[in-house]
N, C-alpha and C positions, 0 to 999 in steps of 0.2 A: 568442525568440515564435515563434509557429506563422506559415509563410507565409499570405499571402492569395489567395484565388482570387475574382476578380469573374465577375459574369454578363453583365450588361448594361452597358457602358461610354457616357458621355455625354461627348464632348470638344468644348468650347468654342474657337471661332476656329479649328477644324482646316484650313481653306483658308488660313491664313497659314501662315509659314517653319518656327517648331520643331512646332507641333502637328501640321502634314502628316506631319512625318517620324515621330513619334510614332503618330498615327492609321494609317498604312501599316504599320509595323513590326507594331504589335500586330492587326491585321486579316490581315496574313501570318504571323504566328507563332503565334498563338491561336483557330485556325478555330472553337473552341466558345465564343469571347466575341463577343458582338453588340457591336459597334462603331457608336453611333449621333454622327455629327458634327453641331454645329449653328455656322453662319456666318452672320451678314451680307452677307458679302461687300463688304467695303470696298475702300478703294484698294489695299491691300497685300495682299489675298487673291486667290486665283486657283483655280478649281477646278482646272485643270489639274495641281497641286500634288497631288492627291488620285486622278489617274489609275490610280497601280499599284493602287488599291483596290477601282475601279469594279465590276470583275467578281465582286467576292467575295461568296458569298451571305451571307457576316457584317457586310455593309457598309450602311450607309444616312445617306443626307446630308439635311440640313434646313436650308433657308434660312432665316434669324429672327435678331432681335435679343436676347440675353441680358438688354436691360431691358424686356421682356413678360412679365410675369408670368403670364400667363394660357399662353400661349405654353411656358413652362418648366414650369409645373405639368401640362399638358398631355402633355407629353412626357413626364415622370417618372413618369405614373401608365401612360400607354398601352403606355411601353417597357419598362415594369418595370425602372428604370434603378437600379442599387445602388451605381455608382460615378461619381465627377465629376472630370473632367480640366481644371480651369478655367483656359485658355490667353486665352482673348479678351481683349483690351485694346488702348488705343493704346499704342505704345511709343516712338515718335520723338520723344526730346528736343527737337529744333527746332522741332516742331510744337507743343510743348507751351508753350513761350515765347511763341506768336502764339493758340493756341486753348486754352489750360487747362481752359475750362469742360467741352469736348467731352471734356477726359480724366476730368473728375471724375464726369461723366456715364456713361462707358463703364468705367472702373475701379473706382470707387467704388459707386455705384448699380447697375451691373450685377452686381456681385457680391453686393452686397447680396440684389438680387432672387434671384439662385441659394439662396444661403444661406436665405433666408426658406422658397423653394420645398422645400430639405430637412425645414426645421422641419416645414413642413405637413405634408408626405406623408410622413415619420417612415420611410421605406424605405433610406434612402442608408447604405451601411457604409463609404463611403473617400469624401473629399472634399478632394481635391489641388487646392490653392490655387497657382500658380506665378507667385511673385512675382521680384524682381530683386535685384542684388549691390548697384546704386545706393539702395536703402532704407538702408545705413550709411554714406553719404555718404562724404565725399573721407578716403582712409588715408594717414598722414604717409607723405612720400617714404622716411624712411629705416627704416619698420616692416620687419622682419624676421618677424616672427609675423600672419598676416591674421587678418580679422574671423571671429570663432566665432559659431555661431548665436544666442549668448546676446547678443551685442554692442548695445551702444546704438543705436536708428535714429534718425541725423542727416539725413534727403533735404534737398538742397540745388537741387533745379529741379521745376516744376510736375507732370512725369512721376512720379518719382520718390515724391513728395509724395502723389500718388494712390493709389501703387501700396503704400506704408506705410500710408495710411488703410484701403486694401482691408485689407489683413493686420490691422489692428486690429478688423474686424470677424469677419472668420474667427475670429481668438482669443477674442472675444469669445461667437460662437455655439458655439463649441465647450466655453468654462466653463461657459455660462449654460443652455446648452441641449442639452448634450454632445453635440453634434455631431463625427462623428468625422472632425475635419480634420488633414491634413498641409500643411505651407509650403515651396516650396523658393523657394531664392535663388540666381541662377546668375548666371556671368560671360558677357560677349561671346558669341555663338555665329554661326558662319558657316559658308557651304556652297551645295550647289543649291539652287534656287527661293528664296531670300533676294529681297524686294522692293529695287532699288538705291537708297534712299535712305541705307542701313546703309554703312559706310565701304567694306568690303572687294568688296563687288558691286559699288557706285559706282565705285570706282577699277579694277574689271576693266574695266567697261564703257566708261568714259571713255579706259582705255589700248588698247582695241578701236578706239575712233574716233581716236586720236590726239590726244586733247586731252590738256590740263595736267591732275594731279590738285591737288585744291584742300586743303588743310590749314587748319583753325582753329588761329589763333594760331602759336606756332612750333613743333607737332610732337613737344613734348616730353611732352605727357601718356601716360601709360603704360596700357595695357589688357591684359586676360586674355582670349585667345580658345580658345574651344573648336569641334569638327568637330560638325555637327549629328547626324551619326549616333552620335555617342558620347554625345552630351547624350540621344537618345532610348533611347538603351539606359540611359541612368543614369534615367530616369522608367519604365522597365520595372522596372528595381530597386527602387526608391520604391515602386512601385505592389503588387509583390508584396512585400517586406520592409520598409518603411517603419512607424514605430511611430506609430500615432495620437497627437495632442498634440503633436510634434515637429517641429521644421524641419532641413531638409537644404540645405547649401551645396551646388553643384554648378560647382566651379570645378578651376583649375589655377594650379600654382605659376609656371608659364613667362609670364613678361610680354612686351611687345614698347611701345615707342613708335612712335604713330602714324607719325612719320618713316619710322622702319624699317619698318612695314608699305608704306607708300608704296614704298621702295626695293627691297624684295622684290617686289613686282607691278612695277615698272620693269623687273626682272633678267627676270623671266618672257617682260617683251613686249620683249626687247633694246631698251630706252628708256634713255636719258641723264638720271638723276636729276635731275642739275642743270638741265637745258633740261625738263623734265617735270612738275616739281613747283612750284606755287605758292604761297605764303603769304596767307590771306585774314583778313577782322575773326574776330574769336573769338565764341563763344557767350556770352551776356550773364554765365552762369556756367559753367565747363568743370572739373569734378574732375579733378585730377589723377593720381588715380590709383585703382582699385580692386582689393583685395586680399583674396582670400578663405582661408580654413583648411576645407579640404574632407577633411578626416581621418574626420568622423562617416559621410561618405558610403560612403567607402573601406571603414570598417569593415562595410557592408552586402555587400561583396565585388564593389566596381565600382573600374575604374582606366580613365582615358586611354587610349585606342588609338591614336589619329590622330596622329602628329608634325604641327608646323605646315607641313615641306614639304611633307608628303603630301596635307596635307589644301587647302593653297593650290592644288597643283597640280591637284587633282580639280577644286577648284570652278573654278578658270581654264578647265579642258575643258570643263568644263559649261556655263558662260556662252557660251564658243565656240562652242559646238555647240547652242544655245539662244540666238541674240541676240535673237528677235523673243517670247521668252516672256511677256514683260510688256508687249507693246504699244510706244507710245510714252510714254517715260519721259524725256523732255527737261526738264521740270520737276523730277523726283527727283535729276537729276544735277548740278543748280545747288549751288553753295557752301553755301547755305543756303536749302534747298528748304523750302517750304511747301505742302504736299500737300492735296488734298483730302481731307476727312472726312465723306461724304455720306451723308444719311440714307436717301437711295435706291439705296445699294450698287453694289457693279460686279461683274458676271458678266462672266469670259473663257472663253468656249469651254465654255460649260454642258454635264455630259453629258447625251446624247440618246439612252439607254437605259430610260430608267425608273427607274433605280436611285435614286430619290430619297421621301422619306416623304412619306405623306398628311396633310395638316394640313386639320384640317375649313374648312367653307367660311365659319364667320364670323371670321377672323382678317383683320385690316387688312395690307394688303400690307407696310407697314411692319413690321410686328410679325412676320408669319410665313408662308412663302411656298415653292413647291416650285419650282425655276426649269425652265423647259423649253427644248428647243430653238428653239422660234420666241420666247423672249424678246428683243427690242430690243437691251436692255443684253450678249446675250451676243458682240456683236462686237468686244466688247475695249474700247468704249469709254466714260467714266464716264456714268451715268445723271445727266444734267444740266437741269435745269429754273430758269429766269429767274423773277423775280415785278420786273416794272419798273414804276416810277413816273415819272409825267411823260408821258402817253401823246399828249396834245396839243401838247408840245414837241418842238422841233429834234431835242436830243439823245435822247431817248425816242424818238421814232418813227425816227430812225436804226437805235437799237440794236434794235428789233422786225425792221427789213428785215434786218439782219445775222444774227440768229437764224435767220428763215426761210432766208437764203443758207447757212447753216453746219448746217443740220438740226436746230438747237436748240431743243427744246419751252420756250415763254413764255407766260406771260401779261399783262396789264398789270392792276396795283392799280384797286379800284374805291372804296378807303375814300380818305379824306381825312387828309392827313399829320399833323394836329393831333386826330385821331379816332383813339383809341389802340385802341378797342374795333372800329372797323373794320380796323385795319391786324391786328388779330389774327385776325379773321375770314379775310381774304385769305390770314394763311399757314398757316393751317388746312384752306383749301378747297383752295389750291394747292399746299400741300407745295413750295415751292421747296427748292434747295438754295444758291441765292445772290439777293441781293435788290439789285438797281440802283435808285439814287434817282436822277433825272435831273428831278425838281419842283423849283419853286421860282420865287420872283417876281424878275424881271430889268425890269420896266418896260414901260410901255404907251405909246409906241412904244420908249423908251429909259430908262433907270436913273434921269432926272429922275423922274419918274412916282412913284418910290419916296419922293420927299423930301415930297410930299402925301397918302401914304399908309404911315404909319409903322407904325400898327398891324396892318394887312395885311401888310406886309410881314414883321414879327416875327413871326407868328402861322405863316406858313408857312417863312420861312429860318432861324427860330430854334427856334419851339416844335414846329413839325412835323420837322423833322429830328433833333432829338433824341427826340422821341416814337419817330420810324421804328427810329433808330441802337438805343433802348433794349429794342423789340419786337425787333428782329434779335437782339440781345444774349440775351435772355431765351429765345430759340428755337434758339439755337445758331448764329445764319445768319451769314455774310458778308456786310455793305453795303457796295457800291462807290458812293460820294456822289461826284457830281460837283459840286464845288466851283469856287472862282476863284483866280486869280493877280493878281486886280485889289484885292488889299489891302496891294499895295508900290508904293513911288514911287521914282525914283532919289533918292539920297543920297550925303553925302559918304564914306561908307563903299563906294558902290555908285554909281559916276559915270556918267552917260550915257557910252557910248562904249569903257567901261574894258574892258568884256568879263568884268568882276564880278559874277555874276549873284546873286540871292538864293537861297539855300539852305530846304530842308525845314523844318530846324529854325531859322528865323529868325524873330521874331516881327515880325505886320505892321505897317506903320510910315502907312499911307495910311487916312485915316478921313474923307477929302475930300467923299466922296457916302454917304448911309444906306444903299445899299445895300451898298456895301462894307464898311461898319460892321456889318450883322449878317451878312455871310458871316465878317469876322473873327473875330467873338465866338463864332460858332457851330465854327467851325473848333478854337478853342484848348478849347472845352469837350468835342469829339469826340475830343482826344486820350487823354481819359480813358476810352475805349470800344477794349478790345482787339478787338473785331469790326470795325472800320470801316477801310476803304482810303479814302483822299478823295484825289482829282484835280481840282489846280488846273488848271483850263482858262482860257487867256487869248486875247481875241477871235478865235473860232472860226472857221475858214474851212473850205468845203467846196466839191466840183467842179460843184455846183451854184449858178451864179450868178446863178439867178432868185430864189433864197429872197431875202427882204428881210432875214432875221437874220445873213446870211453877210457877214461883216466886208467882204471885197472888192466886194459888192453894195452895203454901205452908203456905203462912201467914193467909189464911182465913180458915187454919185448927188448926192453932195454937190457944191455949188458952189465949196465951198474948203476945204484940208482943211491939220492941221497935220504937218509933218515930223519925226516923231519915232521912231528905232529902239525896237522893242517885240518880246518874246517872244509868239508865238502858237500857236496849234494846229490842226494840220490833221487834220480830224476824219476822211479819207478813210483817212488811216493810225494815227491815233491811236484810235479808237474800236475796230478789231477787236483793238487793245492792251490794251483794256480789259475785253475778253472774254477773253482770254489771261490777264491778272492776275487776275481771278475763277477761273480755273482752277487759276491755282497759288496760290490763297487768301495773296494778298500782301496786307498790313496796312501802315497807318501813311499818312503824309503823302507825294504823289508830285507832283512838279512836272508837270504833264502837257503839255508843251509839246516843241516841236521845237526841239532845240539850237540856240542862236546866235540872233540878233535880224535884225529887217529892218523898214525903215521904213515910212511910208505911200506916198513919192514912188519908192520903189524898187518896192512892187507895182505902184505906177499905170503905172509905166515897163513891167512886163512886160504888164500888161494893153494897153497900148498897144501891144508889140511883137508880142503872141501873137493878140489879141480886135478890137481897133480900131485902126488905125494914125491917124485922124482926133481921137482922144481928147485931150481937154486939159482942164488943171485948174488951178487955181492953188491957192497956199498962204496961211496967215494964221497968226500967230503964239499962242502958249497967251492971251494977253492979249486979243488980238481973239477967242479962242475962247471966252472965260469970259463975255462980252457977249452971246452967244446960246445959252449953256447954263445951265442953274440948278445943276448940281452938279459941281466939277471930276472931271477925268476921272484914272485911274491909267497911269501908264508906268513900264513897267520892263524890266530884264531876269531872266529865272530862270536859274539854274543847273540845266541836264539832264545832268550826270554821274550821278545815281542812276539814273533813267531809262534812259539810254544805257547803264548798265552793267547793265542787267538784259535789256535789249532791243538788243545791239549793233547791229541792223540798221537801226536808227532813224535817218531821215535829218535831215541838217541843215533849218532853214526854208526857206533858199532852193532846196534841191534838192529838199526835199517840193513845195513849190509848183508849179516844173515839171512835176514828174510826176505829182502827183495833181489839180492844179487845170488849170495852163494847157495843158499837151499835149492832155489830153482836150477841152478846149475849144478849141483852135487852129482859128481861122479864116482867118490870114493864112500865106498858103502858103510864102514864103520863110523862115519862122523858122529 
């Protein structure tokens, strides 16, 4: 077969890891080829990855989303594109378990847009679709022959399933419309410029910081690793010599267990593996092995050049020389990262010399733009924008102030939670990256109000919350939902004073108040929404002791109080954590309280010690309390291990009370 010579190549996802090496290699080696790169600059992209090509006259960068059909068609026509190398995709398996819809949107729909544009314009002579070895599914541990290109596709996680789905579209367009498609399926790739959510750069950065290397499961999983420059050369070979309609595995026969990779990195940093490696909870499903037959590609003349030892050393040297390449990556270095996949994109140190494409003014910013040196996002921080519901509420108001203090753009929602169309209008107009729901009915002045206003309570607390969650899910948005922990009460399995708290997976056992009943109901239903982060708040306290909603303010004004230990939420410490949870894209249910318990009397003793030495109060029993309230109150201890594990710096309830509430308000000099 005659070698293929392209003229104008469009490379998607080229500010990412593998594609940037391919783009830089082609721009450098083939000055007669025009290289147009398209990237929306998601969290794992970085314009600095393309710095070697910035001064090349045959190179052009366009910021844009492959999901924009208008932009893709415009580029194909105006740049006379005859070749597409399609790398753009969401690729991190951990993220796919928590945000699978975004993977479908990017990996399947984005591919479909490109294919349809090729069909409509009729000018593309090569469409190289970049897939993954994971579409084959798990290889038998005792297999001596790897998966060949005709092997059955048996994906086992949402990421690989979307890549297999995209492959089916590529194959269909090749057969139905005669598009000149080629598909590649590659092993794991490592090397410079890789975002550190992936194993090798994560371990290197953690080792640089002297932190332990977390291994999912027992570390026996086997993977094959190729150095990035070898892979870039493989794509160069496939571009010129690959046969239309064929699939090519890009792989290596050399396999390594994850535990051995960790030990090799420990060796490079002179670390003791026994002390430096820790085993953590496994993924929901973690394939034991991927093994490829790469003979077909070798027949085209390609072969692996870089040994594991040399490649790992080069990679380590690059990261130690460029420790701040990605900015703040603390979220990626967690054992189970959930990074942001944001519609607004991320720009890190954008080009400032005008080497970007001219996109017509009619394009929406989300669909296609040219980054300039003055872009706010060029500082390296994600382009966050929060949509907050609950403007007139206590927590909603505090969230707005926190956003102002942190420089995070935000707007309050104008729609009513139960009105779906108004919520959709808010999202369409504001274009948020995350949504916070701090709206809800707790009662006026307390939860007893809900006992006589049940339909209103249902409308907001149940129907409204579910509607917002559903709208956010349809829009691919995370919803942080401020819920309540007042859905439990001490029982035989969790007795008062035992230190045994209710965990996130426990079912509510308190239905004494209608308010708690609606909150327990909606929490159970929200478990079915994988885009929701539910935060169980209890007896919220803040440093503002003049606020009548503050638990301390309430009990300091009562003539009598009960004396029962409870878990509570110090908002001054925990609300900033809720913002960090949104940044980390955390999902599921979280006990949003400080670890431990504190009783009413212990709080009032602190109040007397720090605020008013003359303060006095009386106690009464639950039976006596029941005579002056309409609905029973919840008393319980929440297990704080999950939140403490994610945020080790979180203070216990008594420590937090002193630091955030009583010390700032101290009026007694001798404390």
